[in-house]
C-alpha positions as CSV (number, residue, x, y, z in Angstrom):
1,M,0.0,0.0,0.0
2,A,1.6,3.2,-1.2
3,V,0.8,6.3,0.9
4,N,1.6,9.7,-0.6
5,V,0.9,13.1,1.0
6,I,0.8,16.2,-1.2
7,C,0.5,19.8,0.0
8,F,-0.6,22.2,-2.7
9,Y,0.4,25.8,-2.1
10,Q,0.9,29.1,-3.9
11,E,3.5,31.9,-3.4
12,G,2.3,34.7,-1.1
13,C,-0.3,32.5,0.6
14,M,-0.2,33.2,4.4
15,G,-1.9,30.0,5.3
16,C,0.6,28.1,3.1
17,E,3.5,29.8,5.0
18,E,1.9,28.8,8.3
19,Q,1.4,25.2,7.1
20,E,5.0,24.6,6.0
21,P,6.5,24.2,9.5
22,I,3.6,22.0,10.6
23,N,4.3,19.8,7.6
24,R,8.0,19.5,8.5
25,E,7.0,18.5,12.1
26,V,4.7,15.8,10.8
27,E,7.3,14.5,8.4
28,S,9.8,14.2,11.2
29,A,7.4,12.6,13.6
30,L,6.1,10.0,11.1
31,G,9.2,9.5,9.0
32,I,7.4,10.4,5.8
33,R,7.8,13.0,3.1
34,I,5.1,15.5,2.3
35,E,5.4,16.6,-1.3
36,A,4.9,20.4,-1.8
37,I,3.5,21.4,-5.2
38,D,2.9,25.0,-6.4
39,A,-0.6,24.8,-7.7
40,V,-0.2,28.0,-9.8
41,R,2.9,26.6,-11.6
42,N,1.3,23.1,-12.0
43,Q,-2.2,24.0,-13.0
44,Q,-3.0,20.5,-14.3
45,Y,-3.6,19.5,-10.7
46,I,-6.3,22.1,-10.2
47,S,-8.8,20.2,-12.2
48,E,-7.4,16.8,-11.5
49,Y,-7.9,17.2,-7.7
50,N,-10.6,19.9,-7.8
51,L,-8.4,22.4,-5.9
52,R,-10.3,25.4,-4.7
53,V,-8.0,26.9,-2.0
54,T,-4.4,26.7,-0.8
55,P,-3.1,25.1,1.2
56,T,-4.8,21.9,0.3
57,I,-3.3,18.7,1.6
58,L,-4.2,15.3,0.1
59,V,-3.5,11.9,1.6
60,L,-3.4,9.4,-1.2
61,V,-3.4,5.6,-0.9
62,D,-2.4,3.8,-4.1
63,G,-3.3,7.0,-6.0
64,E,-6.8,7.3,-4.5
65,V,-7.6,10.4,-2.3
66,K,-8.5,9.1,1.2
67,E,-8.2,12.4,3.1
68,R,-8.5,16.0,2.1
69,F,-7.8,19.1,4.1
70,E,-8.5,22.6,2.7
71,G,-6.9,25.5,4.5
72,L,-4.6,25.3,7.5
73,V,-4.6,22.0,9.3
74,H,-3.1,21.5,12.7
75,R,-0.3,18.9,13.4
76,E,-2.4,16.6,15.5
77,E,-5.2,16.3,13.0
78,L,-2.8,15.8,10.1
79,E,-0.8,13.2,11.9
80,A,-3.9,11.3,12.9
81,A,-5.2,11.2,9.4
82,I,-1.9,10.0,7.9
83,K,-1.3,7.4,10.6
84,K,-4.5,5.6,9.6
85,Y,-2.9,4.5,6.4
86,L,0.7,3.8,7.5
């Protein structure tokens, strides 16, 4: 079972800037990598994942979206969501 976590962001987004250190803490705590993708520079993802806001974090299992967070998400909530699939 392949678990991938993607955080879509855009430059100048205050919520995205606040999310970044939270993502680093989760990566360290769980020993995973959260991929950061600039949604503006990679617009194909906007329609593919129906992105409406940044930051948007997706937890994918074998390519299927299992969890979706729109806006700032706190460490405890993000960790709990990811742990379900590890």
